[in-house]
N, C-alpha and C positions, 0 to 999 in steps of 0.2 A: 266805399269808405273802409269796409273790412279789408279789402285786398291792399289798400293804401296802407293801413295800419300794419298789416302782416309784412308787407314789402319793406317799409322803413325800418321796422324792427330788425328784420333779418339782414337788410343791406347795411345799416349805419351803426349797428350795435349800440343802441340807445336803451335805457331802462324804460320799463313799462310806465313808471310814473311819469318820466319825461315825455313819453309818447302821449299819455292821457293829457298833459298840459298843451302839447302840440295840437292834439285833436280838438281840444277846447278852443284854443285860439282860431280854429277854423269853423267854430260854430257847432261840434259834434261833441255832445256830452256823453262821455263814454268812461267807465271805471277801469282802472289798470288791470283788475282781475280778469274783466271780459276781454281785454286785449290779449292777456296770456291764454285764455281759453281759445280765442281765435287763431293764435299762433299754433297752439297744439293740435287744433283741428285742420287749419287750412295750409299750414307750411309744408307738411308731408305731401298733401294733395297736389299742391303747386309744383313741387319738386317732382312728383310722379308724372304730371302731365307734361313738363318740360324735359323730362329725363330722355325721351326719344330723340331730342334734337342734340344732347351733348353727352350722353352716357357712353356712347361707343368711344373707345380709345382713338386718338388721333395717330398715335404712333405705337410701334411694338416694344417700345423701352419704357418700362414702368419703374416708378420710384415708390417704394413701399417704406413705411415707417410708422411709429406709433408716438403719441404725446399723452400727457395727462390732462383730465378735466375733473373738476370737483363735483361728486355726486353725493348728496347727504353728508357733506363734511369730510368725506374720504375720496382719496384719488382713484379715478377709474382710468383705463387705458382706451384711447381712441386710436384705433389702427385706421390708416388711410393709405390710399393709392393714388398717385398721379401719374399722368403721362409726361413724357419729355417736355411738352410745351407748358406744363403746369395745370392742366385741366383735371379736375377731379374725376376719377373713375368710379369709386366707391369708398365707403367707410364702415366701420364695424366698432361698436362700444361694448367693452367687456370689463368686468371688475378686476380681473386678474391678468398678469403678463405670463402666459406659459405657451407650451407647444400647442395645446388644444386651441386656444385663441389665435395664434400664429397660422395654424392650418385651416381653421374655419373661415378666417377673413379672406385669403386669396380664393378659397373655393367659393365663397360667396360672390366675389368680384369676377371670377371666371365664369360663373354660372350663366348661361344664356348666349355666351360669345361664340362666334363662329371660328374656325381654325385661323382664318387669316387675321382675325382680331385679337387673338391671344398673344401674349407678350413673347417675344423671343429673347429678351433680356429683362431680368427683374434685379433692380438695384436695391440693397438694403444696407443697414448699418451691420455692426459685428455682431448682433446678438444671435447666439447659436440656435434659438428657436425657429428662425427663418430657413436655415438650411435643413433642418429635419422636416419642416412643414412642406417645403417645396419638393423635397425628395419624395415625400409620401403622396403629394398630389400628382408627381409624375408617374409613381407606380400605380395610382388609381386610374390613370388616364385623363384626369381633369386638366393637366397641364401637359403642353407639348413636351416630348421627350428631349428635343433640341433646345429647350429653353435654358439659357445660361443664367447662373445665380452670381451676381457679382457683389462682393461685400467691400465697396470702395466708399470711404466716408464722403469725399468730395462731391461724388456724384449725385448725392441726396441733398445738395444745397438747395434745389428748387423746392423740395418738400418741407425743408427745415424752415425756409423762408415763408412758405405758405402756413406753416404752423403759427407763426408769429402773427400773421394776418388774421387767421381764425380766432387766436387768443385775444386780439383787440376786440372782435365781436362779442366773445363770451365774457370778458371782463366786467362789463355792466350788469350781466345776469348775476353774478356773485355765487355761481355755483348752481346746481340743480337739485331738486329734491329726489327724484327717481330716475333710473336708467331709461324708463320709458319717455318721461318728459325731456330728458337730455337728448335722446335719440330723435324726437320729433322736432325739436328746436334747431339742432345741428343739421337735420335734413333741410331745414329752410336756409341756413347759413349757407 
């Protein structure tokens, strides 16, 4: 029952109260705050157990971009990386948009990847922070020296379209209370 509730919430973007009613129709009496706690506890665990199957990038061309989500009534930045086919590689939630976050995110995404899995091409928008961050990662040896950084807007259409799909799931949530709960919920999405 718990896994059903967590899966439905993360997959279909419904509110906790609607999910409470759905579970009630199936004979399971559960409060919406309990479902919230289940999502916070089990969504990251499910993602961690499934990650070995899909975390590895399928191509060496990455699309990196950021979008906004509401956390405690303020906008926070959700950095995301997708491969060429649209598979999520990793994401990073940070309250500000700066070079530190732009450097930290690819460093996190590259962590643990073998050289053959690291990107040969990183496509970003025209934000200047990405160029600085990728150059710093190359200097530190975390990113391959031959990695090409392309700032071509239309190449990021894959990730821009995926942002819209993610926002559809986030809309019923109506924002998050803390970065920690936002991170746990988005991991499930």
